[in-house]
Structures are given as structure tokens and as C-alpha cells.
N, CA, C and O of each residue as an XYZ file, in Angstrom:
588
protein
N     -57.397     17.938    -18.707
C     -56.488     17.147    -18.893
C     -55.770     17.115    -20.750
O     -56.384     16.434    -21.571
N     -54.779     17.721    -21.100
C     -54.410     17.732    -22.108
C     -54.013     16.222    -22.788
O     -53.448     15.360    -22.114
N     -54.353     16.034    -24.089
C     -54.080     14.682    -24.424
C     -53.104     14.846    -25.200
O     -53.135     16.005    -25.614
N     -51.853     14.020    -25.804
C     -50.990     13.849    -26.788
C     -51.033     12.693    -27.403
O     -51.265     11.734    -26.668
N     -50.873     12.467    -28.582
C     -50.631     11.265    -29.279
C     -49.076     10.753    -29.299
O     -48.083     11.437    -29.548
N     -49.124      9.636    -29.033
C     -47.775      9.005    -28.474
C     -47.585      7.777    -29.688
O     -48.266      6.771    -29.492
N     -46.825      7.786    -30.767
C     -46.556      6.782    -31.688
C     -46.033      5.451    -30.977
O     -45.010      5.507    -30.295
N     -46.821      4.102    -31.154
C     -46.729      3.234    -30.237
C     -46.163      2.144    -31.271
O     -45.540      1.241    -30.712
N     -46.254      2.050    -32.640
C     -45.580      1.204    -33.325
C     -44.308      1.539    -33.860
O     -44.025      2.600    -34.416
N     -43.437      0.412    -33.625
C     -42.053      0.848    -33.873
C     -41.724     -0.104    -34.931
O     -41.953     -1.289    -34.686
N     -41.141      0.262    -36.259
C     -41.162     -0.484    -37.121
C     -39.445     -0.957    -37.574
O     -38.784     -0.238    -38.322
N     -39.057     -1.875    -37.161
C     -37.731     -2.582    -37.059
C     -37.720     -3.835    -37.856
O     -38.288     -4.878    -37.533
N     -36.853     -3.584    -39.184
C     -36.958     -4.674    -40.294
C     -38.224     -5.394    -40.717
O     -38.395     -6.593    -40.941
N     -39.128     -4.304    -40.774
C     -40.459     -4.746    -41.222
C     -41.302     -5.604    -40.245
O     -42.189     -6.318    -40.712
N     -40.997     -5.559    -38.503
C     -41.957     -5.905    -37.716
C     -42.354     -4.676    -36.807
O     -41.564     -3.827    -36.394
N     -43.767     -4.728    -36.558
C     -43.694     -3.723    -35.466
C     -44.302     -4.370    -34.262
O     -45.213     -5.188    -34.132
N     -43.544     -3.771    -33.455
C     -43.492     -4.001    -32.009
C     -44.439     -3.196    -31.045
O     -43.985     -2.574    -30.085
N     -45.591     -3.235    -31.308
C     -46.595     -1.987    -30.319
C     -46.737     -2.913    -29.278
O     -46.407     -2.461    -28.181
N     -47.246     -4.427    -29.295
C     -47.485     -5.086    -28.511
C     -46.191     -5.462    -27.550
O     -46.463     -5.953    -26.454
N     -45.293     -5.333    -27.770
C     -44.320     -5.277    -26.964
C     -44.136     -4.219    -26.071
O     -44.055     -4.388    -24.854
N     -44.048     -2.846    -26.775
C     -44.146     -1.719    -26.056
C     -45.172     -1.736    -24.933
O     -44.864     -1.516    -23.762
N     -46.297     -1.982    -25.309
C     -47.640     -1.999    -24.555
C     -47.331     -2.679    -23.503
O     -47.196     -2.060    -22.448
N     -47.151     -4.063    -23.528
C     -46.667     -5.165    -22.595
C     -45.428     -4.310    -21.693
O     -45.671     -4.130    -20.499
N     -44.378     -3.891    -22.136
C     -43.265     -3.457    -21.408
C     -43.667     -2.141    -20.464
O     -43.140     -1.891    -19.380
N     -44.655     -1.397    -21.073
C     -45.155     -0.489    -20.401
C     -46.078     -0.803    -19.121
O     -45.870     -0.450    -17.961
N     -46.884     -1.371    -19.502
C     -47.896     -2.176    -18.431
C     -46.906     -2.581    -17.228
O     -46.873     -2.153    -16.074
N     -46.137     -3.511    -17.849
C     -45.075     -4.522    -17.053
C     -44.208     -3.511    -15.887
O     -43.891     -3.861    -14.751
N     -43.965     -2.309    -16.467
C     -43.137     -1.383    -15.991
C     -43.930     -0.589    -14.796
O     -43.438     -0.349    -13.693
N     -45.219     -0.234    -15.211
C     -46.273      0.242    -14.540
C     -46.793     -0.473    -13.322
O     -46.963      0.218    -12.318
N     -47.042     -1.630    -13.270
C     -47.352     -2.667    -12.350
C     -46.435     -3.168    -11.573
O     -46.757     -3.320    -10.394
N     -45.365     -3.474    -11.901
C     -44.281     -3.936    -10.987
C     -43.767     -3.271     -9.817
O     -43.346     -2.115     -9.760
N     -43.864     -4.343     -8.647
C     -44.023     -3.772     -7.241
C     -42.054     -3.061     -7.285
O     -41.227     -3.248     -8.176
N     -41.917     -2.405     -6.197
C     -40.716     -2.043     -6.089
C     -40.436     -2.350     -4.538
O     -41.243     -2.696     -3.675
N     -39.021     -2.116     -4.434
C     -38.626     -2.706     -2.440
C     -39.074     -1.463     -1.978
O     -39.562     -1.637     -0.861
N     -39.136     -0.283     -2.320
C     -39.370      1.016     -1.789
C     -40.671      1.256     -1.295
O     -40.961      2.376     -0.876
N     -41.605      0.196     -1.298
C     -42.819      0.376     -0.981
C     -44.057      0.487     -1.822
O     -44.871      1.411     -1.838
N     -44.047     -0.574     -2.485
C     -45.228     -0.542     -3.607
C     -46.483     -0.540     -3.167
O     -46.749     -0.854     -2.007
N     -47.412     -0.180     -4.063
C     -48.775     -0.587     -3.442
C     -49.230     -2.040     -3.781
O     -49.395     -2.419     -4.940
N     -49.429     -2.862     -2.631
C     -49.693     -4.404     -2.846
C     -51.145     -4.727     -3.835
O     -51.216     -5.560     -4.738
N     -52.055     -3.957     -3.440
C     -53.375     -4.695     -4.001
C     -54.067     -3.549     -3.937
O     -53.674     -2.558     -3.322
N     -55.398     -3.644     -4.724
C     -56.346     -2.401     -5.061
C     -56.926     -1.851     -3.835
O     -57.291     -0.675     -3.803
N     -57.042     -2.699     -2.734
C     -57.563     -2.297     -1.376
C     -56.832     -1.219     -0.757
O     -57.260     -0.135     -0.360
N     -55.510     -1.748     -0.734
C     -54.596     -0.900     -0.188
C     -54.323      0.769     -0.997
O     -54.094      1.826     -0.408
N     -54.410      0.605     -2.101
C     -54.549      1.884     -2.922
C     -56.103      2.546     -2.395
O     -56.175      3.758     -2.192
N     -56.907      1.956     -2.263
C     -58.173      2.791     -1.812
C     -58.017      3.323     -0.409
O     -58.443      4.404     -0.004
N     -57.414      2.506      0.211
C     -57.078      2.876      1.765
C     -56.320      4.421      1.793
O     -56.774      5.407      2.374
N     -55.053      4.363      1.014
C     -54.213      5.194      0.896
C     -54.605      6.632      0.231
O     -54.134      7.729      0.533
N     -55.579      6.339     -0.740
C     -56.130      7.360     -1.411
C     -57.231      8.314     -0.772
O     -57.298      9.540     -0.851
N     -58.137      7.359     -0.071
C     -59.166      7.632      0.988
C     -58.283      8.686      2.119
O     -58.631      9.847      2.334
N     -57.283      8.129      2.664
C     -56.419      8.931      3.539
C     -55.892     10.213      3.054
O     -55.914     11.245      3.723
N     -55.370     10.100      1.750
C     -54.830     11.607      0.812
C     -56.425     12.676      0.533
O     -56.549     13.891      0.682
N     -57.149     11.954      0.224
C     -58.506     12.710     -0.043
C     -59.266     13.307      1.203
O     -60.024     14.244      0.954
N     -59.173     12.920      2.410
C     -59.530     13.160      3.529
C     -58.560     14.398      4.005
O     -59.103     15.365      4.540
N     -56.830     14.387      3.785
C     -56.110     15.125      4.463
C     -55.645     16.156      3.622
O     -54.973     17.099      4.038
N     -56.097     15.951      2.068
C     -55.757     17.220      1.096
C     -56.206     18.821      1.636
O     -57.188     18.800      2.379
N     -55.809     19.761      1.452
C     -56.146     20.913      1.595
C     -55.964     21.859      0.548
O     -54.935     21.802     -0.126
N     -57.127     23.013      0.247
C     -56.973     23.718     -0.709
C     -57.595     23.380     -2.105
O     -58.059     22.240     -2.133
N     -57.712     24.051     -3.212
C     -58.474     23.852     -4.537
C     -57.714     24.703     -5.554
O     -56.904     25.620     -5.419
N     -58.270     24.068     -6.663
C     -57.282     23.931     -7.713
C     -55.814     23.621     -8.171
O     -55.285     22.525     -8.358
N     -55.319     24.841     -8.294
C     -53.562     24.236     -8.352
C     -53.191     24.548     -6.970
O     -52.100     24.123     -6.590
N     -53.726     25.044     -6.369
C     -52.730     25.460     -4.812
C     -53.501     24.447     -3.850
O     -54.514     24.723     -3.207
N     -52.798     23.160     -3.871
C     -53.393     22.357     -2.831
C     -51.983     21.708     -2.261
O     -50.828     21.759     -2.685
N     -52.507     21.160     -1.263
C     -51.399     20.792     -0.145
C     -51.779     19.471      0.231
O     -52.731     19.237      0.976
N     -50.896     18.433     -0.381
C     -50.984     17.159      0.224
C     -50.206     16.891      1.543
O     -49.395     17.671      2.043
N     -50.540     15.773      1.996
C     -49.837     15.607      3.230
C     -48.259     14.635      3.037
O     -48.098     13.682      2.274
N     -47.385     15.152      3.847
C     -45.931     14.376      3.642
C     -45.980     12.967      4.270
O     -45.142     12.609      5.098
N     -47.180     12.032      3.769
C     -47.229     10.978      4.630
C     -46.934      9.915      3.362
O     -47.145     10.206      2.185
N     -46.481      8.812      3.764
C     -45.876      7.426      2.660
C     -47.041      7.181      2.106
O     -47.019      6.991      0.890
N     -48.437      7.111      2.855
C     -49.572      6.677      2.035
C     -50.131      7.590      0.999
O     -50.568      7.213     -0.088
N     -50.075      8.982      1.476
C     -50.768     10.183      0.625
C     -49.618      9.981     -0.663
O     -50.011      9.777     -1.811
N     -48.559     10.043     -0.411
C     -47.461     10.329     -1.497
C     -47.858      8.947     -2.365
O     -48.297      9.195     -3.489
N     -47.799      8.014     -2.129
C     -47.822      6.786     -2.883
C     -49.261      6.883     -3.744
O     -49.078      6.645     -4.938
N     -50.206      7.087     -3.504
C     -51.427      7.312     -3.794
C     -51.409      8.302     -4.794
O     -52.117      8.189     -5.794
N     -50.372      9.634     -4.543
C     -50.592     10.735     -5.300
C     -49.757     10.147     -6.881
O     -50.060     10.304     -8.064
N     -48.687      9.478     -6.248
C     -47.435      8.988     -7.339
C     -48.277      8.006     -8.228
O     -48.107      8.207     -9.431
N     -49.043      7.110     -7.953
C     -49.665      6.293     -8.297
C     -50.789      6.618     -9.451
O     -50.921      6.241    -10.615
N     -51.503      7.450     -8.632
C     -52.680      8.033     -9.735
C     -52.183      8.982    -10.645
O     -52.889      9.290    -11.605
N     -50.899      9.576    -10.467
C     -50.468     10.708    -11.321
C     -49.735      9.587    -12.592
O     -50.220      9.651    -13.721
N     -48.785      8.775    -12.372
C     -48.939      7.788    -13.308
C     -49.877      6.991    -14.198
O     -49.555      6.500    -15.280
N     -51.079      6.916    -13.623
C     -52.417      6.404    -14.103
C     -52.886      7.450    -15.174
O     -53.231      7.163    -16.320
N     -52.847      8.706    -14.626
C     -53.072      9.837    -15.574
C     -52.259     10.081    -16.864
O     -52.824     10.402    -17.909
N     -50.887      9.920    -16.769
C     -49.965      9.675    -17.894
C     -50.356      8.742    -18.724
O     -50.500      9.065    -19.903
N     -50.573      7.610    -18.386
C     -50.942      6.497    -19.038
C     -52.267      6.740    -19.835
O     -52.498      6.284    -20.955
N     -53.040      7.469    -19.145
C     -54.519      7.645    -19.993
C     -54.712      8.513    -21.125
O     -55.747      8.707    -21.763
N     -53.234      9.149    -21.325
C     -52.812      9.998    -22.338
C     -52.511      9.539    -23.570
O     -52.445     10.258    -24.567
N     -52.256      7.930    -23.539
C     -51.584      7.248    -24.765
C     -52.374      7.074    -25.261
O     -53.390      6.777    -24.632
N     -52.409      7.159    -26.852
C     -53.504      6.943    -28.029
C     -52.738      6.082    -28.933
O     -51.528      5.897    -28.801
N     -53.456      5.558    -29.851
C     -53.022      4.742    -30.601
C     -52.711      5.737    -32.080
O     -52.825      6.961    -32.006
N     -52.345      5.104    -33.289
C     -52.308      6.158    -34.422
C     -53.405      6.162    -34.688
O     -53.395      6.454    -35.884
N     -54.279      6.050    -34.429
C     -55.790      6.570    -35.368
C     -55.961      7.524    -34.123
O     -56.848      8.339    -34.377
N     -55.504      7.681    -33.052
C     -55.956      8.889    -31.965
C     -56.891      8.174    -30.922
O     -57.578      8.844    -30.151
N     -56.903      6.898    -30.913
C     -57.979      6.230    -29.986
C     -57.259      5.845    -28.551
O     -56.184      5.254    -28.442
N     -57.965      6.242    -27.645
C     -57.272      5.903    -26.267
C     -56.826      4.361    -25.986
O     -57.564      3.403    -26.218
N     -55.552      4.266    -25.471
C     -55.405      2.710    -25.277
C     -56.132      2.213    -23.907
O     -56.368      1.026    -23.679
N     -56.381      3.040    -23.228
C     -56.799      2.247    -21.788
C     -58.306      2.461    -22.004
O     -58.977      1.767    -21.240
N     -58.987      3.201    -22.804
C     -60.385      3.078    -22.830
C     -61.055      3.792    -21.625
O     -62.056      3.403    -21.023
N     -60.369      4.836    -21.399
C     -61.013      5.681    -20.589
C     -60.570      7.289    -21.044
O     -59.436      7.700    -21.289
N     -61.958      8.098    -21.070
C     -61.608      9.306    -21.436
C     -62.125     10.556    -20.507
O     -63.275     10.970    -20.653
N     -61.181     11.177    -19.488
C     -61.662     11.693    -18.418
C     -61.670     13.370    -19.353
O     -60.841     13.644    -20.220
N     -62.481     14.038    -19.032
C     -62.352     15.596    -19.677
C     -61.029     16.159    -19.707
O     -60.108     15.751    -19.001
N     -60.946     17.117    -20.548
C     -59.547     17.792    -20.710
C     -59.289     18.376    -19.521
O     -58.107     18.252    -19.200
N     -59.953     18.964    -18.754
C     -59.999     19.565    -17.598
C     -59.854     19.023    -16.652
O     -59.752     19.802    -15.705
N     -59.774     17.845    -16.351
C     -59.501     16.882    -15.429
C     -58.445     17.326    -14.445
O     -57.503     17.966    -14.911
N     -58.464     17.129    -13.424
C     -57.058     17.239    -12.424
C     -56.924     16.014    -11.767
O     -57.724     15.090    -11.916
N     -55.880     15.972    -11.002
C     -55.434     14.594    -10.633
C     -56.217     14.160     -9.277
O     -56.466     13.003     -8.935
N     -56.587     15.504     -8.496
C     -57.765     14.887     -7.826
C     -59.260     14.260     -7.913
O     -59.843     13.485     -7.154
N     -59.679     14.914     -9.175
C     -61.022     14.307     -9.984
C     -60.480     12.778    -10.211
O     -61.219     11.886     -9.796
N     -59.622     12.519    -10.648
C     -59.152     10.907    -10.981
C     -59.410     10.540     -9.825
O     -60.556     10.106     -9.713
N     -58.634     10.533     -8.644
C     -58.484     10.054     -7.575
C     -60.012     10.258     -6.985
O     -60.369      9.179     -6.511
N     -60.775     11.001     -6.882
C     -62.182     10.856     -6.564
C     -62.856      9.952     -7.455
O     -63.377      8.991     -6.890
N     -62.975     10.011     -8.647
C     -63.701      9.079     -9.600
C     -63.058      7.475     -9.461
O     -63.772      6.572     -9.899
N     -61.810      7.137     -8.899
C     -61.476      5.947     -8.324
C     -62.065      5.378     -7.210
O     -62.488      4.226     -7.113
N     -62.068      6.174     -6.448
C     -62.865      5.834     -5.152
C     -64.280      5.798     -5.142
O     -64.965      5.228     -4.292
N     -64.744      6.516     -6.257
C     -66.380      6.389     -6.204
C     -66.584      5.006     -6.783
O     -67.381      4.260     -6.215
N     -65.922      4.585     -7.886
C     -66.356      3.305     -8.501
C     -65.357      2.232     -8.236
O     -65.461      1.139     -8.792
N     -64.324      2.528     -7.347
C     -63.609      1.056     -6.739
C     -64.738      0.216     -5.989
O     -65.527      0.544     -5.103
N     -64.523     -1.025     -6.685
C     -65.185     -2.254     -6.146
C     -64.349     -3.131     -5.326
O     -63.247     -3.481     -5.750
N     -64.774     -3.508     -4.209
C     -63.718     -4.354     -3.526
C     -64.007     -6.060     -4.358
O     -65.083     -6.573     -4.665
N     -63.007     -6.441     -4.483
C     -62.904     -7.510     -5.106
C     -62.695     -8.915     -4.147
O     -62.064     -8.903     -3.090
N     -63.304    -10.042     -4.687
C     -63.148    -11.389     -3.777
C     -61.663    -11.564     -3.237
O     -61.368    -11.634     -2.044
N     -60.866    -11.618     -4.193
C     -59.705    -12.099     -3.499
C     -58.701    -10.916     -4.145
O     -57.939    -11.077     -5.098
N     -58.876     -9.851     -3.477
C     -58.259     -8.709     -3.492
C     -56.693     -8.802     -3.016
O     -56.038     -7.761     -3.078
N     -56.254     -9.630     -2.688
C     -54.715     -9.946     -2.045
C     -54.132    -10.518     -3.690
O     -52.936    -10.562     -3.979
N     -54.801    -10.758     -4.251
C     -54.155    -10.943     -5.798
C     -54.288    -10.242     -6.618
O     -53.494    -10.384     -7.549
N     -55.178     -9.289     -6.720
C     -55.951     -8.643     -7.666
C     -54.725     -7.518     -8.169
O     -53.814     -7.117     -7.444
N     -54.969     -7.113     -9.654
C     -53.932     -6.252    -10.226
C     -54.392     -4.981     -9.962
O     -55.351     -4.572    -10.616
N     -53.750     -4.094     -8.902
C     -54.284     -2.887     -9.067
C     -54.230     -2.049    -10.056
O     -55.103     -1.181    -10.066
N     -53.191     -2.054    -11.186
C     -53.531     -1.122    -12.174
C     -54.859     -1.557    -12.831
O     -55.783     -0.756    -12.975
N     -54.925     -2.749    -13.196
C     -56.386     -3.354    -13.803
C     -57.832     -2.641    -12.897
O     -58.818     -2.112    -13.411
N     -57.587     -2.817    -11.620
C     -58.813     -2.259    -10.863
C     -58.851     -0.724    -11.309
O     -59.910     -0.192    -11.643
N     -57.734     -0.105    -11.295
C     -57.524      1.260    -11.253
C     -58.380      1.848    -12.822
O     -59.231      2.733    -12.920
N     -57.766      0.968    -13.923
C     -58.280      1.496    -15.211
C     -59.664      1.187    -15.292
O     -60.423      1.982    -15.846
N     -60.155     -0.069    -14.715
C     -61.646     -0.514    -15.045
C     -62.429      0.647    -14.304
O     -63.481      1.143    -14.708
N     -61.941      0.897    -13.485
C     -62.825      1.928    -12.209
C     -63.022      3.247    -13.345
O     -64.141      3.727    -13.522
N     -61.771      3.781    -14.105
C     -61.567      4.880    -14.673
C     -62.455      4.503    -15.984
O     -62.929      5.478    -16.567
N     -62.671      3.541    -16.391
C     -63.310      3.149    -17.514
C     -64.828      3.518    -17.506
O     -65.523      4.082    -18.352
N     -65.109      3.020    -16.287
C     -66.725      3.207    -15.540
C     -66.885      4.885    -15.510
O     -67.818      5.492    -16.036
N     -65.955      5.392    -14.900
C     -66.245      6.716    -14.349
C     -66.119      7.612    -15.640
O     -66.838      8.609    -15.583
N     -65.325      7.480    -16.861
C     -64.893      8.227    -18.101
C     -65.186      7.350    -19.232
O     -64.302      7.230    -20.081
N     -66.115      6.815    -19.356
C     -66.365      6.356    -20.828
C     -66.185      6.915    -21.978
O     -66.654      8.001    -22.320
N     -65.275      5.966    -22.832
C     -65.043      7.103    -24.369
C     -66.191      7.261    -25.296
O     -66.508      6.318    -26.023
N     -66.878      8.459    -25.325
C     -67.883      8.232    -26.566
C     -66.962      8.196    -28.094
O     -66.010      8.904    -28.424
N     -67.621      7.137    -28.817
C     -67.185      6.913    -30.187
C     -65.985      6.142    -30.122
O     -65.166      6.131    -31.041
N     -65.825      5.319    -28.770
C     -64.845      4.476    -28.737
C     -64.951      3.261    -29.556
O     -66.077      2.776    -29.667
N     -63.816      2.600    -30.238
C     -64.072      1.490    -31.086
C     -63.650      0.265    -29.724
O     -62.858      0.250    -28.781
N     -64.773     -0.739    -30.333
C     -64.561     -1.802    -29.116
C     -63.649     -2.874    -29.423
O     -63.964     -3.472    -30.452
N     -62.510     -3.341    -28.786
C     -61.440     -3.978    -29.126
C     -62.036     -5.384    -29.901
O     -61.252     -6.220    -30.352
């Protein structure tokens, strides 16, 4: 997985809006859509397990099934993969997960499934937070600065 630095501080009239930008990105990332959003972490785990079992091929030559659940898992985790590339101005990962540069989306999905923990009140749990926590455990950053 190649990383790129994305500047998150926008200076407008002497004010920096990094927090607003980050909150906006997270809100957009976690907002459900009427087209069939993933409602909770348990549902994403279910969808991704189905995807993992039915995906064929290796490397860049894979075929994922043309099924709603598989496509939702693939799309959601692809967005997560994009977010994992975000860095602050000093180059530190914003989400505290550092998968190897050669990681593929299938690797992230497998790591998520291996780390995903059922939550007591899963119906109200935030799927994005569950995914990020699982990937932080699977791919901790070395030399990361604690918040």
C-alpha cells in the first residue's frame, strides 16, 4: 500500500480547520445512505465473511461475486484503505494503523475479520470505529506518537 501525504490544515483568515475537516471526513465516511448502508459492525463482518469465502483468484487477478453483500464489504473496506493513507503534516498516520506498503485490500479484510470483536450493543456500535480499532490492533504503527 503506497502512502501519500495529504495536508489537513487549511489556513483561512488565520484559523486552522484541521479538526473540522477531519470531522467532516469521518461524518461522510460513516453516514448511512438510503442505497443500503452497512448498519453495524456485525453486519460488515457477515458481509466480509461471505466475500472472503466466495472470492476467487490471487494477486491482482481476483473475482469478487456480484452480490450486494460482497460489494458493500469491498466498497466499505476500500474506503477504509484510502483513509488509512491520510497523514498529518509531520507524516504520522491519522488513524493509527500502519499496514505494510504491499498490503492488498484482501489483506485488510482478512485482518479486520481476524481482529473483529463482537460488541455487547452491536446494533448501536459505530462500524467505522470498529474497523479502525481492528486494523490498529492488526497493524500497529511503530514509532507512532500517542495522542
